[in-house]
C-alpha positions as CSV (number, residue, x, y, z in Angstrom):
1,M,23.1,-13.3,2.4
2,I,20.2,-14.6,4.5
3,R,20.1,-16.3,7.8
4,H,17.3,-17.4,10.2
5,E,16.9,-15.4,13.4
6,V,14.5,-15.2,16.3
7,H,12.3,-12.1,16.4
8,F,9.1,-11.8,18.5
9,G,9.3,-15.5,19.4
10,R,9.3,-16.5,15.7
11,V,12.1,-18.0,13.6
12,V,12.3,-15.9,10.4
13,P,14.6,-15.4,7.4
14,C,16.5,-12.1,7.6
15,F,19.0,-10.2,5.5
16,I,22.4,-10.4,7.3
17,D,23.6,-7.1,6.0
18,R,21.0,-4.5,7.1
19,P,20.8,-1.3,9.0
20,P,19.6,-1.4,12.6
21,S,16.7,1.0,12.2
22,V,14.8,3.1,9.6
23,D,16.6,6.2,10.9
24,A,20.0,4.6,10.5
25,L,19.0,3.6,6.9
26,F,18.1,7.3,6.1
27,R,21.2,8.6,7.8
28,S,23.4,6.3,5.7
29,W,22.3,8.1,2.6
30,V,22.6,11.5,4.3
31,A,26.3,10.7,4.9
32,R,26.9,9.4,1.4
33,T,25.0,11.9,-0.7
34,P,24.1,15.0,1.4
35,D,23.8,17.2,-1.7
36,A,21.6,14.8,-3.7
37,L,17.9,15.7,-4.0
38,A,15.7,13.8,-1.5
39,V,12.3,15.4,-2.0
40,V,10.7,17.7,-4.6
41,G,7.4,19.3,-3.6
42,G,6.1,22.0,-5.9
43,E,8.8,24.7,-6.0
44,R,10.7,23.2,-3.0
45,R,13.7,21.0,-3.6
46,V,15.2,19.5,-0.5
47,T,18.5,17.7,-0.4
48,Y,19.3,14.8,1.9
49,G,21.4,17.0,4.0
50,A,18.7,19.7,4.3
51,L,16.0,17.1,5.0
52,D,18.2,15.6,7.8
53,A,18.6,19.0,9.4
54,A,14.9,19.6,9.3
55,V,14.2,16.1,10.8
56,E,16.7,16.8,13.6
57,R,14.9,20.1,14.5
58,L,11.5,18.5,14.3
59,A,12.7,15.6,16.5
60,D,13.8,18.3,19.1
61,G,10.4,19.9,18.8
62,L,8.5,16.7,19.4
63,F,10.7,15.8,22.3
64,A,10.1,19.3,23.8
65,H,6.4,18.6,23.7
66,G,6.8,15.4,25.7
67,V,7.0,12.9,22.9
68,R,9.2,10.0,24.0
69,K,10.0,6.5,22.7
70,G,6.8,4.6,22.2
71,A,4.5,7.6,22.2
72,R,2.1,7.9,19.3
73,V,2.2,10.8,16.9
74,A,-0.5,11.0,14.2
75,T,-0.6,12.8,10.9
76,L,-3.7,13.8,9.0
77,V,-2.0,15.5,6.1
78,G,-1.9,15.2,2.3
79,N,1.1,14.3,0.2
80,H,3.4,17.2,1.2
81,L,6.7,17.5,2.9
82,A,5.3,17.5,6.5
83,V,4.5,13.8,6.3
84,V,8.0,12.9,5.2
85,E,9.6,15.0,7.9
86,L,7.3,13.7,10.7
87,S,7.7,10.0,9.7
88,L,11.5,10.4,9.8
89,A,11.5,12.4,13.0
90,C,9.3,9.8,14.8
91,A,11.8,7.1,13.6
92,R,14.7,9.2,15.0
93,I,13.3,9.4,18.6
94,G,11.5,6.1,18.6
95,A,8.0,7.5,18.5
96,I,5.3,5.5,16.7
97,H,3.8,7.2,13.6
98,V,0.0,6.8,13.2
99,T,-1.3,7.7,9.8
100,L,-4.7,9.1,9.0
101,D,-6.2,9.7,5.5
102,I,-7.5,13.1,4.7
103,R,-10.6,11.5,3.2
104,Q,-11.5,10.0,6.5
105,R,-14.3,11.6,8.5
106,R,-14.7,12.5,12.2
107,P,-16.0,9.2,13.6
108,E,-13.1,7.3,11.8
109,I,-10.5,9.8,12.9
110,A,-11.8,9.8,16.5
111,Y,-11.7,6.0,16.7
112,I,-8.1,5.7,15.5
113,L,-6.8,8.6,17.7
114,A,-8.5,7.1,20.7
115,Q,-7.7,3.5,20.1
116,S,-4.0,4.2,19.4
117,G,-3.7,6.6,22.3
118,T,-2.2,9.3,20.2
119,M,-0.7,12.2,22.2
120,L,0.2,14.6,19.4
121,L,-1.5,15.3,16.1
122,V,-0.4,17.2,13.0
123,H,-3.2,17.9,10.6
124,D,-3.9,19.8,7.5
125,A,-5.7,23.1,8.4
126,A,-8.3,22.1,5.8
127,C,-9.2,19.0,7.9
128,A,-9.9,21.0,11.1
129,S,-13.7,20.6,10.8
130,E,-13.3,16.8,11.0
131,L,-11.3,16.7,14.2
132,P,-12.9,15.2,17.3
133,E,-13.7,17.0,20.5
134,A,-11.2,16.8,23.3
135,A,-13.5,14.5,25.3
136,E,-13.4,11.9,22.5
137,V,-9.6,11.6,22.5
138,P,-8.5,12.0,26.2
139,E,-4.9,11.1,25.5
140,L,-4.4,13.7,22.8
141,R,-2.5,16.6,24.3
142,H,-1.2,18.6,21.3
143,R,-2.6,19.6,18.0
144,F,-0.7,21.4,15.2
145,A,-2.0,22.7,11.9
146,A,0.0,22.6,8.6
147,G,-0.8,24.7,5.6
148,G,-2.8,27.3,7.4
149,S,-4.3,28.2,10.8
150,A,-7.0,26.3,12.7
151,T,-8.7,27.1,15.9
152,G,-7.3,25.1,18.8
153,S,-4.2,24.1,17.0
154,E,-0.7,25.6,17.0
155,P,1.2,26.2,13.7
156,Y,3.2,23.3,12.5
157,E,6.2,25.6,12.2
158,E,6.3,26.0,16.0
159,L,7.6,22.4,16.3
160,F,10.8,23.5,14.6
161,A,11.4,26.5,16.9
162,Q,11.8,24.7,20.2
163,P,15.2,23.2,20.9
164,A,14.9,20.3,23.3
165,P,17.1,19.3,26.2
166,E,19.7,16.6,25.4
167,R,17.8,13.6,24.1
168,A,19.0,10.0,23.4
169,A,16.8,7.5,21.7
170,D,18.0,3.9,21.7
171,V,15.8,2.6,18.9
172,S,16.1,-1.1,18.2
173,E,14.9,-3.0,15.1
174,E,12.1,-4.7,17.0
175,D,10.7,-1.4,18.2
176,P,7.4,-0.3,16.5
177,F,7.8,2.1,13.6
178,C,4.2,3.0,12.8
179,I,0.7,1.8,13.2
180,L,-1.3,1.5,9.9
181,Y,-5.0,0.9,10.4
182,T,-6.4,-1.7,7.9
183,S,-9.4,-0.2,6.4
184,G,-11.2,-3.4,5.6
185,T,-14.8,-3.3,4.3
186,T,-16.7,-4.2,7.5
187,G,-16.2,-3.6,11.2
188,K,-13.7,-1.4,13.1
189,P,-10.2,-1.1,11.6
190,K,-7.3,-2.9,13.2
191,G,-4.0,-1.2,13.8
192,A,-1.2,-3.3,12.3
193,V,2.0,-2.5,14.2
194,L,4.9,-2.3,11.7
195,T,8.4,-2.5,13.2
196,N,11.7,-1.1,12.1
197,L,12.8,-4.7,11.3
198,G,9.8,-5.2,9.0
199,V,10.0,-1.8,7.2
200,I,13.7,-2.2,6.6
201,H,13.2,-5.6,5.0
202,S,10.3,-4.3,2.9
203,C,12.5,-1.4,1.6
204,L,15.3,-3.8,0.8
205,H,12.9,-6.1,-1.0
206,Y,11.6,-3.2,-3.1
207,R,15.1,-2.0,-3.8
208,Y,16.5,-5.3,-5.0
209,A,13.4,-6.6,-6.8
210,L,12.6,-3.3,-8.7
211,G,16.2,-2.3,-9.2
212,L,15.8,1.2,-7.5
213,E,18.9,3.2,-7.7
214,P,20.1,6.6,-6.3
215,G,19.4,8.3,-9.6
216,D,15.8,7.3,-9.7
217,R,12.9,9.7,-9.4
218,T,9.7,8.3,-7.9
219,V,6.3,10.1,-7.7
220,L,4.1,9.8,-4.6
221,A,0.7,9.7,-6.3
222,V,-1.1,7.4,-3.9
223,P,-2.2,8.4,-0.4
224,N,0.7,8.6,2.1
225,A,-1.5,7.2,4.9
226,H,-1.5,3.6,3.7
227,M,1.1,0.9,3.1
228,T,1.9,1.6,-0.5
229,G,2.4,5.3,0.0
230,L,4.2,5.4,3.3
231,V,6.4,2.3,3.0
232,G,6.5,1.4,-0.7
233,V,6.9,4.9,-2.1
234,I,8.2,7.3,0.6
235,H,10.6,5.0,2.5
236,G,11.2,2.7,-0.4
237,T,12.5,5.7,-2.4
238,L,14.6,7.2,0.4
239,A,16.0,3.7,1.3
240,A,17.5,3.7,-2.3
241,G,19.0,7.2,-2.0
242,A,16.6,8.2,-4.8
243,C,14.4,11.4,-5.2
244,L,10.8,11.5,-4.0
245,I,8.5,13.7,-6.0
246,L,5.3,14.7,-4.1
247,M,1.9,15.0,-5.8
248,G,-0.9,16.4,-3.7
249,Q,-3.8,14.5,-5.3
250,F,-3.8,12.2,-8.3
251,K,-5.2,13.6,-11.5
252,A,-4.1,11.8,-14.7
253,R,-3.2,15.0,-16.6
254,L,-1.3,16.5,-13.7
255,F,0.5,13.3,-13.1
256,L,1.6,13.0,-16.7
257,E,2.8,16.6,-16.8
258,L,4.6,16.2,-13.5
259,A,6.2,12.9,-14.8
260,A,7.4,14.5,-18.0
261,R,8.7,17.7,-16.2
262,E,10.5,15.9,-13.4
263,R,11.8,13.1,-15.6
264,L,10.0,10.3,-13.7
265,T,11.8,7.0,-13.6
266,A,9.6,4.9,-11.2
267,A,6.0,4.7,-10.0
268,L,4.1,2.4,-7.7
269,M,0.3,2.8,-8.2
270,V,-2.9,0.8,-8.7
271,P,-3.8,-0.3,-12.3
272,A,-6.8,2.1,-12.4
273,M,-4.3,5.1,-12.2
274,Y,-2.3,3.8,-15.1
275,N,-5.6,3.2,-17.1
276,L,-6.6,6.8,-16.4
277,C,-3.3,8.0,-17.7
278,L,-3.7,6.0,-20.9
279,L,-7.2,7.6,-21.5
280,D,-5.8,11.1,-21.3
281,P,-4.9,12.6,-24.8
282,Q,-1.7,14.1,-23.4
283,F,-0.3,10.6,-22.8
284,E,0.8,10.4,-26.4
285,Q,2.1,13.9,-26.5
286,L,4.4,14.1,-23.5
287,D,8.0,12.8,-23.2
288,L,7.9,9.9,-20.8
289,S,11.0,8.2,-22.2
290,S,12.8,8.3,-18.8
291,W,10.2,6.1,-17.2
292,R,11.6,2.6,-16.6
293,I,9.7,1.1,-13.5
294,A,5.9,0.8,-13.3
295,A,4.9,-1.2,-10.3
296,F,1.3,-2.0,-9.5
297,G,-0.8,-4.1,-7.1
298,G,-4.3,-4.8,-5.9
299,A,-5.7,-5.7,-9.3
300,P,-4.6,-7.2,-12.6
301,M,-3.1,-4.9,-15.3
302,P,-5.2,-5.1,-18.5
303,E,-3.1,-6.5,-21.4
304,A,-3.9,-3.6,-23.6
305,S,-2.8,-1.1,-20.9
306,A,0.5,-2.9,-20.5
307,R,1.1,-2.9,-24.2
308,R,0.4,0.8,-24.6
309,L,2.7,1.7,-21.6
310,K,5.5,-0.3,-23.1
311,E,5.0,1.3,-26.5
312,K,5.3,4.8,-25.0
313,S,8.2,4.1,-22.8
314,P,10.4,1.3,-24.4
315,K,12.6,1.1,-21.2
316,L,9.5,0.4,-19.0
317,T,9.3,-2.8,-17.0
318,L,6.0,-3.7,-15.4
319,F,6.1,-5.2,-11.9
320,N,3.1,-6.9,-10.3
321,V,3.4,-6.5,-6.5
322,Y,1.5,-8.7,-4.0
323,G,1.4,-7.8,-0.3
324,A,-0.7,-6.5,2.5
325,T,-0.5,-4.1,5.5
326,E,0.2,-7.0,7.8
327,T,3.2,-8.1,5.7
328,S,4.7,-4.6,5.5
329,S,4.3,-5.4,1.8
330,P,5.7,-6.9,-0.6
331,V,5.3,-10.7,-0.3
332,A,6.0,-11.4,-4.0
333,I,7.0,-9.4,-7.0
334,L,7.0,-10.5,-10.7
335,P,10.6,-10.5,-11.8
336,R,11.7,-8.2,-14.6
337,D,12.9,-11.2,-16.6
338,A,9.7,-13.3,-16.1
339,P,8.7,-15.2,-19.3
340,P,5.3,-14.3,-20.9
341,E,3.7,-17.5,-19.6
342,R,4.3,-16.3,-16.0
343,L,2.4,-13.0,-16.4
344,D,-0.7,-14.6,-14.8
345,S,1.2,-14.9,-11.5
346,V,2.2,-12.2,-8.9
347,G,5.8,-13.3,-9.2
348,R,8.3,-15.0,-6.9
349,V,8.2,-14.9,-3.2
350,M,10.7,-12.4,-1.7
351,P,13.9,-13.8,-0.1
352,C,12.9,-13.1,3.5
353,I,9.4,-14.3,3.2
354,D,8.3,-17.8,4.3
355,L,5.0,-18.7,2.6
356,K,2.9,-21.8,3.0
357,V,-0.3,-22.8,1.2
358,M,-2.6,-24.5,3.7
359,D,-5.9,-26.4,3.5
360,E,-8.9,-25.9,5.8
361,D,-7.5,-28.3,8.3
362,G,-4.2,-26.5,8.6
363,R,-2.2,-28.9,6.5
364,E,0.2,-27.8,3.7
365,V,-0.9,-28.7,0.2
366,P,1.3,-29.9,-2.7
367,P,2.7,-27.4,-5.2
368,G,0.1,-26.1,-7.6
369,T,-2.8,-26.8,-5.3
370,A,-5.0,-24.0,-4.1
371,G,-5.2,-23.2,-0.5
372,E,-5.1,-20.3,2.0
373,L,-1.8,-18.3,2.0
374,W,-0.1,-18.3,5.4
375,I,2.8,-15.9,5.5
376,A,5.8,-15.5,7.9
377,G,9.1,-13.6,7.7
378,A,11.0,-10.6,8.9
379,S,8.5,-8.1,7.5
380,I,5.4,-9.6,9.1
381,V,3.9,-7.5,11.8
382,P,4.0,-9.0,15.4
383,G,0.4,-8.1,15.9
384,Y,-2.3,-5.5,16.1
385,W,-2.3,-2.6,18.5
386,R,-4.2,-3.3,21.7
387,N,-6.2,-6.1,20.0
388,P,-5.3,-9.5,21.4
389,E,-8.6,-11.0,20.0
390,A,-7.5,-10.1,16.5
391,D,-4.0,-11.4,17.1
392,A,-5.4,-14.8,18.2
393,T,-7.5,-15.1,15.1
394,A,-5.0,-13.8,12.5
395,F,-1.7,-15.5,13.7
396,V,-1.0,-19.2,14.0
397,G,2.5,-20.6,14.9
398,G,4.2,-17.4,13.7
399,Y,2.3,-17.2,10.4
400,W,-0.2,-14.6,9.4
401,R,-3.3,-16.1,7.9
402,S,-3.9,-13.8,4.9
403,G,-7.4,-15.0,3.9
404,D,-6.2,-15.1,0.3
405,V,-6.6,-18.2,-1.8
406,G,-3.7,-19.1,-4.0
407,S,-1.1,-21.6,-5.1
408,I,2.7,-21.7,-5.5
409,D,4.6,-23.9,-8.0
410,A,7.9,-25.7,-7.7
411,E,9.8,-22.7,-9.1
412,G,8.4,-20.3,-6.5
413,Y,5.9,-18.5,-8.7
414,L,2.8,-17.4,-6.7
415,K,-0.7,-17.2,-8.0
416,V,-3.4,-15.4,-6.0
417,F,-6.9,-16.5,-7.0
418,D,-9.2,-14.7,-4.5
419,R,-10.1,-13.7,-1.0
420,K,-11.6,-16.7,0.8
421,K,-14.7,-14.6,1.5
422,D,-15.0,-13.5,-2.1
423,M,-15.1,-17.0,-3.5
424,I,-18.5,-17.8,-5.2
425,N,-20.1,-21.2,-4.9
426,R,-22.2,-21.8,-8.0
427,A,-24.0,-25.2,-7.8
428,G,-21.0,-26.6,-6.0
429,Y,-18.4,-25.2,-8.4
430,K,-15.9,-22.7,-7.0
431,V,-15.7,-19.4,-8.9
432,Y,-12.7,-17.2,-8.0
433,S,-13.8,-13.6,-8.5
434,A,-10.3,-12.5,-9.2
435,E,-10.0,-15.0,-12.1
436,V,-13.1,-13.6,-13.7
437,E,-12.1,-10.0,-13.1
438,S,-8.7,-10.7,-14.8
439,V,-10.5,-11.9,-17.9
440,L,-13.0,-8.9,-17.9
441,V,-10.3,-6.3,-17.7
442,F,-8.5,-7.8,-20.7
443,H,-11.5,-6.7,-22.8
444,P,-10.4,-3.5,-24.7
445,D,-13.5,-1.5,-23.6
446,V,-13.2,-2.4,-19.9
447,S,-11.0,-0.4,-17.5
448,E,-12.1,-1.9,-14.2
449,A,-14.1,-4.8,-13.0
450,A,-15.4,-6.4,-9.8
451,V,-17.2,-9.7,-9.5
452,V,-19.5,-10.9,-6.7
453,G,-22.0,-13.6,-6.0
454,Y,-25.7,-13.1,-5.5
455,P,-28.3,-15.6,-4.0
456,D,-30.0,-18.0,-6.3
457,P,-32.7,-20.5,-5.0
458,V,-31.6,-23.3,-7.3
459,L,-27.8,-22.9,-7.7
460,G,-27.0,-21.3,-4.3
461,E,-25.2,-18.4,-5.9
462,R,-24.8,-16.8,-9.4
463,V,-22.1,-14.5,-10.7
464,E,-22.5,-10.8,-11.3
465,A,-19.9,-8.5,-12.8
466,F,-19.7,-4.8,-12.3
467,V,-17.6,-3.0,-14.9
468,V,-16.4,0.4,-15.7
469,A,-16.3,0.6,-19.5
470,G,-16.4,2.8,-22.6
471,P,-19.6,3.8,-24.3
472,D,-19.3,1.2,-27.0
473,L,-19.4,-1.8,-24.7
474,S,-22.0,-4.5,-25.5
475,V,-23.0,-6.7,-22.6
476,D,-23.6,-9.6,-24.9
477,D,-20.2,-9.2,-26.5
478,L,-18.6,-9.1,-23.1
479,R,-20.3,-12.3,-22.0
480,R,-19.2,-13.9,-25.3
481,F,-15.7,-12.7,-24.6
482,C,-15.7,-14.3,-21.2
483,A,-17.3,-17.5,-22.6
484,A,-14.3,-18.0,-24.9
485,R,-11.9,-17.8,-22.0
486,L,-13.7,-19.3,-19.0
487,S,-15.6,-22.4,-18.0
488,D,-19.3,-21.9,-18.6
489,Y,-20.1,-21.7,-14.8
490,K,-17.6,-18.8,-14.4
491,V,-19.2,-16.6,-17.1
492,P,-21.1,-13.8,-15.4
493,D,-24.8,-14.3,-15.3
494,R,-25.4,-10.6,-15.1
495,V,-23.2,-7.6,-16.1
496,T,-23.8,-4.1,-14.7
497,I,-22.0,-1.1,-16.1
498,L,-21.1,1.5,-13.5
499,P,-20.3,4.9,-15.3
500,E,-19.5,6.4,-11.9
501,G,-16.8,3.9,-11.1
502,L,-16.4,1.1,-8.6
503,P,-17.1,2.0,-4.9
504,R,-13.9,2.2,-3.0
505,N,-12.9,2.8,0.6
506,P,-10.2,5.4,1.6
507,N,-7.5,2.8,1.0
508,G,-8.6,2.4,-2.6
509,K,-10.0,-1.1,-2.1
510,V,-13.2,-2.0,-3.9
511,M,-16.0,-2.3,-1.4
512,K,-17.5,-5.6,-2.5
513,N,-19.9,-5.6,0.4
514,V,-21.6,-2.6,-1.2
515,L,-21.7,-4.5,-4.5
516,R,-23.1,-7.6,-2.9
517,E,-25.9,-5.7,-1.3
518,R,-26.7,-4.1,-4.7
519,A,-26.6,-7.5,-6.5
520,A,-28.8,-9.1,-3.8
521,G,-31.3,-6.3,-4.0
């Protein structure tokens, strides 16, 4: 059941039956299934009851070091148990979890720690050389190293050894849960403030749309520092009472072996990861029959890839997920019973999402008409951390302006065509790069594609495609393939094959600014 409520001065649709906080949601499964496996990390197998006990001790340790409600605690760790423990401990005492990616470098780390006002940092010992000097992060008081020792940092285990005085944390659903910095492709990152309310609704959307159950086993193969890893996989799994399997770093062969050994049932990854799995010879040899949920986002899934995945795991259902950091993800998910003619969409809008398609003058357009997607709802962030200028630009009347161009039909199916800034204007004709990319990746020899515009003195812009492809790809054949499926002005004028892969930022997003510079040069 859904009702409209006022949160952060906005009227938004909410689930009536919901827990009051992320910690309460986790505790509910601890009470129901204390002996069920919660996390598998290498040789370690941790039950819900044991994880809860560890979280309680860690919350005491954080409290003993001065961490109170609203304080920022940062993690710079890989996909191991520490990030799960710390995220839950922060939720328990009302601290705000700030995530950092182990691929980030010192200037990026220093900026985020300083801008967020982080007071306590837990980092992988291997990342110690990238940590900023004390003068760069004046509010940072404590540093702890996990997985080894590091000069200037205490052992992570010390946080479990210091009982705190009596503590009480009155955490409400509007309190911040974490700050996720949007990586973007230009400028300084913005810290999106995710709330308990938003993360709870995101977890419930994932659970109901994907059909996650307590018996499921999900692998964390994407970085934990970003929306998909932290909310979609870690908390989405625990919110269903399921088992989270940790993978330090994605490698196709290792993922497949882990999936077979641990009887994987669900995964949430980007299409490139699935494609790499399909290219590995072991894909055909290993038993993946337990795999039933394959969710993906950020790019279209090539038809050939989807077919091979289904052939290998007959129970497998593919789910296209559309969302963003600012929406606490997901906004829409392709239903499991979607007819074939709907596979070009990202699915139906989630129950507690309010989405409008608007024109350049801020007017709603008719169904089926393209416009910018404005998104409101219980899971939308209230704003960016200490950044009123960004708030004023991104939010209008309670709606977040996504910058994505799309349309929604009368039955609620959403299509996303492109980012507004990625649209190409070729002699007055609009070319949506995402549409061209979708056609390119359906070619059997193409695994990834990115399309950008480059300057032309006559047409204004022309279309260039950058593709990752097999050795047998013919550029002329690929252009003919596109010409049979696209209007002539959308067919790439140039095709560049990148054997090294597409350039990506730490969040896995294709850096189209790099490709534009290359195309223009």
